[in-house]
Every structure is written in C-alpha cells, then in structure tokens.
MILO-943678 format. One record per residue (C-alpha): residue in one letter; x, y, z. Coordinates in steps of 0.001 Angstrom, whole numbers, plus 500000, padded with zeros to 6 digits. Example, Ala and Ser with C-alpha at 12.3 -4.5 7.8 and 13.67 -1.06 7.14 Angstrom:
<recs>
a512300495500507800 s513670498940507140 
</recs>
This chain:
<recs>
m525260350092917027 k525228347279919606 f527917344782918714 e527804340952919225 k530797338703919598 s529971336094916948 e530920335161913418 s527278335204912386 f526966338768913577 a529989339770911496 i528494338048908502 s525250339879908952 l527019343228909094 d528730342321905707 q525386341375904212 n523978344760905065 d527027346752904081 p526208349047901083 l529839349100900100 r530476345320900220 e530732345026896384 f533885347171896333 r535994344434897827 a535676342454894567 e537364345302892689 f540657344658894464 h543268341936894308 i543566340296897716 p547092338634898231 k546975334930898634 m549043332195900282 d548698328604899053 g545506329705897110 k543934331125900306 e543437334936900688 h545570336588903278 l543846338546906075 y545088341952904763 l544962344706907404 c547913346774906153 g546281349457903926 n547797352113906131 s551200351022904741 l550355349922901182 g546882349860899783 l545795346848897622 q545862346945893792 p542534347817892127 k541747345374889377 s541247348402887052 t544923349515887512 k546358347101884976 a544056348231882180 a544762351909882944 i548530351381882705 l548232349195879578 q546217351938877922 e549192354401878298 l551623351714877107 s549525351184874029 d549204354889873373 w553033355194873816 e553420352341871287 t550970353799868850 f551814357496868983 g555266357937870451 v555775361540871400 e552492362449869800 g550784360771872747 h551154364100874560 f548368365346872268 h546682362270870814 a546609359606873547 k543202358547874770 k544033360885877680 p546592363282876184 w549658363348878402 m550103367085878312 a547181367607880639 y547039364188882299 h547580365460885893 e544547367718885383 y542207364762884985 l542903363928888653 n542221367343890149 e538485367179890686 k538630363757892262 l541633364634894422 a539872367783895627 r536867365734896719 i539119363496898753 v540679366285900836 g537994368937900780 a539567371437898459 k538965373335895258 s540343371675892188 s542691374604891702 e544283373964895114 v545511370464894500 v547940368738892169 a549508365284891877 m553239365557891694 n556585364173892960 s556856362163896174 l555635363157899633 t558952364374901195 t559952366166897985 n556647368039898150 l557143368879901782 h560554370358901009 l559178372381897998 l556263373755900215 m558642374523903138 a560852376440900679 s557829378719900246 f556289378783903688 y559247378563906106 r560256382230906258 p562316382396909467 t563374385649911181 k565589386172914166 l562680386317916565 r560354383808914733 h562221380784913329 k561020377645915141 i559159374742913483 v556581372816915442 i556029369092914823 e554421366358916987 t556580363933918833 s556789360457917199 a556087362097913836 f557110359918910872 p560941360047910750 s560985361413907204 d559139364503908395 q561569364925911217 y564522364556908859 a562914367077906454 v562281369650909124 a565634369294910731 s567410369659907380 q565344372793906533 l566448374310909863 r570046373519909211 f569839374838905704 h568736378161907259 g571365378145909794 y569501376952912868 d570125374227915317 p567302371589915101 h567820370793918823 e566806374312919620 a564449375268916812 m562427372066916159 i559757371929918819 e558168368478919323 l554770368588921076 a554396365674923380 p551570364051925354 r551223364597929069 p553310362229931203 g551607358793931265 e549383359548928310 d549773358157924740 v548271360984922647 l548218364746922608 r545222366705923797 t543849369409921541 e543531371880924418 d547116371419925343 i548221372116921777 v546020375267921611 a547293376446924895 w550911375897923815 f550416378119920770 d548657380732922846 k551712380987925019 n554561380285922539 g553268380873919022 s555043384200918524 e558307382323918254 v557062379872915611 a557467380378911827 l555905377160910689 v553787374273911900 l554076370924910161 m552199368121911808 g550677364857910639 g546875364857910084 v546932361225911553 n549945360119913493 y551458357120911898 y552359355406915134 t549413356023917547 g546747356520914847 q545593359704916501 a543668362034914146 f544381365668915148 d541808368427915201 v543172370081912095 s540778372992912273 a541382373981915842 i545113373599915595 t545401375494912284 k543400378400913765 a545365378478917001 a548687378675915209 q547585381118912526 d546142383390915172 k549701383768916383 g551032384526912859 c552356381057911979 f552129379310908578 v550419375929909039 g551060372852906888 w550017369216907280 d551381365831906206 m548161364040905344 a549845360692904366 h547703358783906856 a544645361025906589 a543914361300902819 g541422358644901873 n541047357748905577 i539190360547907402 l537024363394906214 l539123366491905355 k538144370098904581 l541504371668903857 h540027374735902107 e537353375377904710 w539856374897907575 n542068377611905957 v545120375203905930 d548100376984904168 f549445373845902557 a549421370075902800 a551072367082901150 w550378363389901144 c551492360167899393 s548954358067897482 y550028354465898060 k548491353974901425 y544721354405901603 l544652355842898081 n546008352623896471 s548183354025893725 g550869351367894082 p554286351199895787 g556072354477895535 g553160355991893651 i552941359649892858 a552192361989895736 a550031365075895869 a549910368628897346 f547469371316898407 v548116375029898559 h545225377262899689 e544007379611896995 k544815382696899052 h548522381985898302 h548242381348894536 a548945384956893510 s551114385796896551 a554790386858896382 l555915383721898348 p559196382374896873 r559199378959895325 l561704376527893793 a560492376661890252 g560439374244887320 w559004374488883832 w555815372509884504 g554783375206886975 h555145377876884359 d552168379565882704 k550763376983880232 s550013379473877501 s553716380327877046 r555432377170878463 f556581375920875085 t557852379265873890 m560711378549876422 p560822382078877969 r563677383001880178 d561608384288883105 f559333382065885191 v555579383010885188 p553801380830887711 i550414379224887045 q547801380836889350 t546978377467890986 a548697374887893057 e550155373631889822 a552698376378890090 w554705374249892623 q555240371551889973 l558718371100888703 s558766368604885825 n556244366812883713 p554738364015885738 p555116360171885313 i552141359109883230 f552083355482884388 q551890356493887994 l549158359055887268 a547192356326885457 a547453354013888403 f546448356733890840 d543481357770888634 a542233354213888520 s541928354173892300 l540448357709892575 e537685356617890152 i536711353990892786 f536740356532895615 d534482358780893452 r531885356024893152 a532084355010896824 g532150358495898256 m534174359644901216 n531122360093903475 s529982356482902964 l533582355221903409 r534049357148906609 k530761355791908016 k531824352188907293 s535377352893908617 e533971354094911927 d531811350965912246 l534667348581911249 t537117350165913608 s534613350283916522 y533781346574915919 l537467345716915944 e537983347678919097 f534946345924920770 l536310342556919925 l539874343327920967 e538793344744924297 s536849341533925068 i539943339318924896 p540808338083928392 n544293338471929754 k545508340227926623 l549167341301926489 f548461344669924800 k546629347914925210 i545050350042922424 i546896353447922356 t544752354917919560 p542007357337920845 k538649355792921578 e536794358855920265 k535751358307916575 a536587361944915673 h540163361436916851 r541068358352914748 g540781356867911346 c540595353146910601 q543885352226912354 l544223350769915860 s547658350601917357 l548227347711919794 q551074348296922256 f552401345017923707 t553761344711927180 s555938341809926174 g556531339530923202 g554988341756920634 k557504341037917880 n557210337241918265 f553396337595918300 f553547339611915060 e555715337026913417 k553224334340914392 l550424336379912787 s552460336731909619 r553121333003909358 a549354332455909737 g548550334690906790 v547717337811908600 i549256340877907139 a549449343756909553 d552290346130910447 w555038346079913160 r556547349329914428 e559394349435916820 p559573349137919695 d556328347462920710 v553350348250918397 i551296346235915935 r549282348570913692 v546038347121912327 a544007348941909728 p540620347620908450 v540156349630905288 p536532350223904291 l536971349836900490 y538160346141900751 n538101344920904315 s534986343241905734 f533512342810909183 l534316339086908834 d538013340150908362 v537763341950911674 w536090338968913363 n538768336599912025 f541623338822913165 s540175338925916689 r540079335133916625 f543710334953915761 l544491337096918778 
</recs>
C-alpha cells in the first residue's frame, strides 16, 4: 500500500476498513467529554461493551441459584472454563485440549516450570532474552535458586549484537547450536515487551529442541496480537495474560498451553483438585489422577466473573478473526511508522523491527533526550500511550478499536 501524509487519506482508509464497526463495541475513555487517543492496548485493553452484561448474568445466576449455579446457571459454573477453550485455541493456534484459562501469568509460568524445568548437573541452565519483562526474570531466577543454582551463572540472557536494538534469529539459532547441550529450559517472550520485537517462535523452538531443551514461551504480548501456531510449531508450553490485547479487564484471568504430546507423560506437576479427573473429582479420592489435557495443570476452581469478562472479549475475536485482525494490524502499524519517520528533526528513533513478520502492533520510540517530559505532555493532551524507563514511549494501535485516524492524530501530536 502506498501511504499518503494527510488526514483525508487516513479517513479514506477507515472508510474502507472491513473491521471498522468493531470500534463501536468498546468503551473509549474520555476527558471532558472528548475521547482520549488510546494507544495503550499493549498494557491494558479497552472494555468491550458486552462485558458488563456477561458479568451481570453471573451475578444474577448467583443471586437466583446460590451454589446450584454450578449446575443450573445459564452457563453452569462447573464447566465454565471449558466454554472458552475453542475460542482460546483459535487465538494461539492450538487444539482445544491444549489450552486452559487459569490463574495469573506468572503463577502459570511457575506451575509449568515445575513440570518442564528438569535440571541435571550437566544441563541446568535456563535461557531468556535480555530485557525480558522483569516478572519473567524474577520467576526464572527464583526457580534456579529453588533448585540450588546461582542465577548469575545459570540464567543466560541472549543479547543483541553491540550497537543493535533487537536480536537476530540466526544469532539465536547459532547460539543453541553451540551451547544448547547445557540448557535445560528456554523461556522467552513471543513479543518482547520493551522493543516490540516478535521472535521467530518456530525456528527458535526447533533449534533449542534439536539440542534436547524444553521450550516455553511467555505470550503476554503476542496472544491476540500476532498469528500463532503453538501446536504446529511444537512448542512444549506457553502462558499469557488476557488483559492486554485480549481485553479481559485489569488483572484478568490468564491462560496456558501444554502441547498434547505431554498430556499423558510422566512429567511431575504441582497438583490441585481442579486438575483431577472429572469423573471422580467429587468422590474426593486420596490419589491425584490428572485430566489428560492441559486442564491437568489447573489447581482450583476458576473465578467465574473473570471468565465471563474474558469470554465476552473472545466472542468478539471470534467474529473478527485473527487473520483479518493481523492484516489490519500490519497496515495500521506500517502507516504509523510511515508518519513517524516523516517527522523532521525528531528526537527519537523506532527500535522495533521494520519487518512486519518481526513485530506486532507496537512501535517503541526511543528518545535521545526529554522523553519523559514529552510523554507527560502527551498525557495532558489526552493521548494515552505507555512510558518505559529509561527512554521509551510504547505506542500500540490495536486493530479491534483503533483507527487510521487515531494514527494520523498521534503523528500530528508528535
């Protein structure tokens, strides 16, 4: 597409956008009655207008049925998490038996590492990317300490080449070819939260598994953002939150993926009763019998109100379709990049990769000076983006509710 630097061109793109009607299904925050320019869905997605009704339905069923809501609610609570599985699977490219909504993101990562981090004397290192989200670094470091290893020695942070902002796939593959025999586990982010780089999950997973490593991914910034094929790529496990691109609300329930090849394996797990075989769960047996799906990694019965909010958003994704959303996302982000690069004497550079395959809808703007003051000016003007220390403003035009006119208006602010 050949872009033009004009408001009328942005409006014409919106008029021809097949997904334009979805914006009206979300609440856009306002200031003094005027809509904010919201470009922060990579931190917290906007609320679907259907969310309130979904939660009120569960409140009504609780009011009406009490405990019997587990069986007689409009969506009986006993199986509520199962209603999400098919839609979740379509988001991440999995089988419905390989996904489950449960817990919070870092809790899920710990539960999965309890199963997949199997260190030995010769193979005990964990690989993560440099500038990974701090919670992932904390989780990995604490797992290493729990097993008696020094994170300074056993946590390997893959870094870009000197003078570069992002990692090269060929460098990662080459590193595993040389050092993979020392690695027990890989835990990387599908999309790096800081730079916005989308990693080649398929190539990296294969390179690490060829050396005998288990491979897991934090898909917090990837799920609902880029096209994923977790089953086809043979990923061992993954976890993600749902309150960013998936719009489930602040602190909303997270989700996990475990490849079907591990469902009947002898891998250890930290067990809870909601992961126990459903046919005998309520006979309260002494011995744990795992469900032969990803549900075996569940611990307790899930929070119904959070599931209701999540399901309301997933229903919108199902109607929009990830392929269509990804196409619009590429166009929105490319248009934003075009406009930003045309700004004269700009005080920032874009550190997110230029290649569409290597990024989602986020562009990270690294400022040479005055970035924090500039961000505060944007905020006062009604622009909601995201500041990350020490020098980056993250901007995310989300295809479900952001428009090409939003992108044009942001460029005018800059």
